[in-house]
N, C-alpha and C positions, 0 to 999 in steps of 0.2 A: 331420750331425754327432751323435753319442752325448753326452747331457749325463750326467755322474757326479755324484751328491748327495754330498758330503763331510759327514757328521753328527756333531756332537759334544755330548757331553752335559752335566753338570754341573760347573761351576768351571772349565772350559778357555776361558772369556773371559777368565780369569787367567792364562794361558799367558805367560810373558815376567816375570813378577813372583812367582808361585806357586811355591814350592820349587825354585828353578832347578835343586838339584842333582839334583832327580828328573827335571823335565819340561824342562831346557833353559831358555834365555834368549831364546828366539825367541817372537814371538805368533801369533794365527790369521791376522793381516794377510800374515806373511811367510810362513806355511803355503800362505795362498791364492795367493800371487806363485811359489813353488817348483812347486805343482801346476799352475797355468795355464802355466808354462814347460816344464813335464814333457810336458803333455797336448798342446803346440804347435796344431797344427790336426787333432788325431786325438779332441779331446773339449773339450765346455764344462764347466769345474768350477763346482759351486755351493756354497760352503763355508759352512756354517750352524752355529749354536750357540745352545744353549737349557739353561736349568736346570729347564725344566719337562717332567715325564716326559710329561705328554699333547701336548706340542707335538711331542716327538721322535717318538712312536707317530702322529700325526697326518703327518709327513713320511714315515714308513714306508708309511702309506696311500697318501700321494700317488706313492711309488715304484711301488707297485704298479699303480695305476692308469694311471699314463705309463710302464708299464715301463722304469725308469730304474736303473741299475744305482746300488748304495749302498757307501759305505767309511764304517762307524759305528766311533767311538769313543764307547761307552757311557759311558765313567767308570764312577762308582760305581754307576751303575744297572746295570752288568755283572753284579753280584753278587747281586741278589734281585729285578729287576724282569720278573716273569712277564707284566706287560701288553706290555712292549717284546719280550720274548721271543717272544711269540704275534704280533705285529706285524712282528718280522723274520722269523719262520716263514711269512707270509704272501708275504713278498719270494722268498724262494728256493724256496717251493713253487710259485709263478708263474714259475720258471724265470729268475729274475732274480738276478745275481750280487749278493752282499751279503758284503763283508770286514770281519771285525771287526779293529780296529786297537786297540792302545795305546802310547803313546809308551815307558813303562818297561815292565819284565818285571813282571807281576804275581807269577809266582811266586818272584820274588827278595825279594818285601816280604811284608808282615804277611801271616798265614796266613788271614784271611779274604777277601784280595783273591786267593786260590788259585781259587776256584770262579767260574766263569762260567756264567750260565744261558742266554747269548746264542750261545756257541761250538759249541753242540750242534745249532744250527740254521742258523749261518753257511756260506757255500761256503768261507770259509778264514779262518784267523786269523795275524795277523802281528803281535808286539810284541817290543818291547825297544829298537828300533832308533831312536828319537827320531822326527824327523819323517820319517827314511827307510822308518819303518814305513808310513806313509802313501804314500810315493812307490812302494814295493814294491807296496803293495795297487793303485795306480792303474795299474801294468803290469799286474797279472794282470788286473785290470776289463777294461782294454783289450784284453787278448789273449783274455779270456773272450767277451767281448761281440761 
């Protein structure tokens, strides 16, 4: 069975309480439950979150080393982390799917959020559908893998 890493960047541990008008009222535990149910017997889901850029990079290295597909919500790192971008590129250059996801639509928000340094190296990008962004990414990953 395929394992899928669902990696979440800074402040996403606050889902459910942080700006519910933007990010909704569900938390990471709810996301885990939804994705595990969607994956059923087709994939094992590992949902992880960190506020640490280095940890997120380490997890992408782990994905390369284990050939594990990734669903990545880089959060604020989306806009400026070239280190994260380079690690994401290692994933896709190894032929492993990496889908960039966002709960909100960054292009409908502040101008600084319109630029992603990750999108250019991702297999695909899904944004603006709340937790369904993750669900759509999971469908893509399972279909791609």
